[in-house]
C-alpha positions, 0 to 999 in steps of 0.5 A: 498250693504253688506258694506253698509248694517252690516256699517247700522246694526251696527249703529242701534244695537248702537242706540238700546243698546244706548235706552235701555242702557238708560231705564235700568237706567231711570228703575232702578231710578224709582226703586230706587225713588218708593222704597224710596218711599215707604219707607217714605209711610209705615214710615208713615203709623205706625206711623199713626198706632201706633199713632190709636193703642194708641187711641184705648187702651185709648178708650178701657179704658175708655170703661172699665172703664165705663163698671166697673163702670155698672157693679157696678151699677147693681151688688148693685141694685141686691144685693138691691133686694136680701135683699128686696125678703129674707125680703118678704121671712122672714116677709112671713114666720114669719105671716105663723109660727103665723098662725100655732101657732094660729090654732095648739092654735086654735085645742089644745083648740078644744081638751081641750074642747072636753076632757072636754066636753066628761067626765064631 
């Protein structure tokens, strides 16, 4: 009985060894296929990212140019408004100077009138 059992166990172990070896061979083949697929997909992903990066850089350049143009327009508008404001301030100062000149002349004439009426 023990001889039959040993022969049966050895055969079963050999069968099991064969199935394990086949399983590992299949696993190695699947792993190699997976690595090859990852390599291809990684390459495709890198190319796609390069394309997206290029598109993004181009879009940023375009938006940067638009932003610079808009900033130039705003800057020109501010310069013009500053010039206008300076002109208005100068005109206001000139009006004030004329009024002070008129006031000074009026005071001088009044003083001359007082002096003349006082001494005459």
